[in-house]
C-alpha positions in Angstrom: -6.5 8.5 34.3 -6.7 5.3 36.2 -4.5 2.4 35.7 -7.8 0.4 34.2 -8.1 2.8 31.6 -7.9 1.2 28.2 -6.4 4.1 26.4 -3.5 4.2 28.8 -0.1 4.6 27.1 1.6 1.3 26.5 5.0 2.5 25.8 6.9 2.8 22.3 5.9 0.9 19.3 8.2 -1.6 17.9 9.0 0.9 14.9 9.7 3.8 17.3 12.0 1.4 19.3 13.7 0.5 16.1 14.1 4.1 15.2 15.7 5.0 18.5 18.1 1.8 18.0 19.0 3.2 14.5 19.6 6.5 15.8 22.1 5.1 18.4 23.9 3.1 15.9 24.3 6.3 13.8 25.6 8.3 16.8 28.4 5.2 17.5 29.1 5.0 13.8 29.7 8.8 13.4 31.8 8.7 16.6 34.3 6.2 15.1 34.7 8.2 11.9 38.1 9.8 11.0 38.3 13.2 9.2 35.4 15.5 8.4 35.6 14.6 4.7 35.7 10.8 5.4 32.6 11.6 8.0 30.7 13.3 5.1 31.5 10.8 2.5 30.4 8.0 4.8 27.3 9.7 5.9 26.3 10.2 2.1 27.0 6.6 1.4 24.8 5.4 4.4 21.9 7.6 3.3 22.1 6.2 -0.3 22.2 2.5 1.2 19.1 3.4 3.5 17.3 4.6 0.4 18.3 1.5 -1.6 16.7 -0.8 1.2 13.4 1.0 0.8 10.4 -0.5 -1.1 10.0 0.4 -4.5 7.6 3.4 -4.4 9.6 4.8 -1.3 13.0 4.2 -2.8 12.0 6.1 -5.9 10.6 9.0 -4.0 13.7 9.1 -1.7 15.9 9.0 -4.6 14.4 12.1 -6.1 14.0 13.9 -2.9 17.7 13.3 -2.4 18.7 14.6 -5.8 16.3 17.7 -5.5 17.9 18.6 -2.1 21.6 18.0 -2.8 21.3 19.9 -6.1 19.4 22.8 -4.5 20.7 23.3 -1.0 24.4 22.2 -1.2 25.1 23.4 2.0 22.8 20.6 3.7 24.8 17.5 4.4 23.2 14.3 3.9 23.0 12.0 7.2 21.0 9.2 8.7 18.8 10.5 11.5 16.8 7.8 13.4 17.2 5.5 10.5 16.0 8.2 7.7 17.7 10.2 5.2 18.1 13.6 6.4 20.0 16.6 5.6 21.8 18.8 8.1 23.4 22.2 8.5 26.2 22.5 10.8 25.2 19.1 12.1 21.7 19.9 12.9 18.9 18.3 10.9 17.0 20.6 8.8 14.9 18.3 6.8 14.1 14.6 6.6 12.5 11.9 4.2 10.3 9.4 6.2 9.2 6.5 4.0 5.7 5.4 4.3 7.0 2.0 5.3 8.9 3.5 8.3 6.2 3.9 10.7 3.4 1.9 8.7 1.9 5.0 7.2 -0.1 5.5 4.1 2.3 8.0 2.7 6.0 9.3 2.8 6.7 12.4 4.3 9.1 15.2 3.8 9.5 17.0 7.1 11.5 20.1 8.3 12.7 20.6 11.9 12.8 23.9 13.7 16.2 24.7 12.2 14.5 25.2 8.8 13.7 28.9 7.9 10.2 28.3 6.9 8.7 30.7 9.3 5.5 32.5 7.7 3.3 34.5 10.3 2.3 32.7 13.4 1.7 29.1 11.7 3.4 27.3 8.9 3.6 23.8 7.7 6.7 21.6 8.6 5.6 18.3 7.1 4.4 17.4 3.6 2.8 14.0 2.6 4.5 12.6 -0.5 2.6 10.0 -2.7 4.6 10.9 -5.8 7.7 13.0 -6.8 6.5 14.9 -10.1 8.3 17.5 -11.7 6.0 19.9 -10.0 6.6 18.4 -6.6 10.4 18.5 -7.3 10.0 22.3 -7.9 8.1 22.8 -4.6 10.7 20.7 -2.8 13.4 22.8 -4.4 11.8 26.0 -3.3 11.4 24.7 0.4 15.0 23.6 0.9 16.3 26.7 -0.7 14.2 28.7 1.7 15.0 26.6 4.8 18.6 27.4 4.5 18.2 31.0 3.6 
């Protein structure tokens, strides 16, 4: 690829740089906390505060996703991850909620990391678009998170 190629990589977007800054702040904040119980309680407060900052539709979905995950996979600990609500097992992120606004997408995303036990043959989904969290969607999320930590 030549230097005059108009499709050349321009670096990180403003949204990507903001996510990296969020992650750096999250790491610094976590390092300053006291006991494990204090860290867990503060991490959940941080997640709830981040959800409260979201636009209406994203906030409503994130609140429902948070409630479903914490009720159905209590072994997952809420934490912020690159400025997004995430849920970790033994400190490793298993799943996360990405608001549509985060990267100017047309839908929010429920994503799963490679820590999630969702393996199904040689190919399986790890991300799900969300435009609304209905009772049926809540059931699917509950089944996914239970399976992810099984």
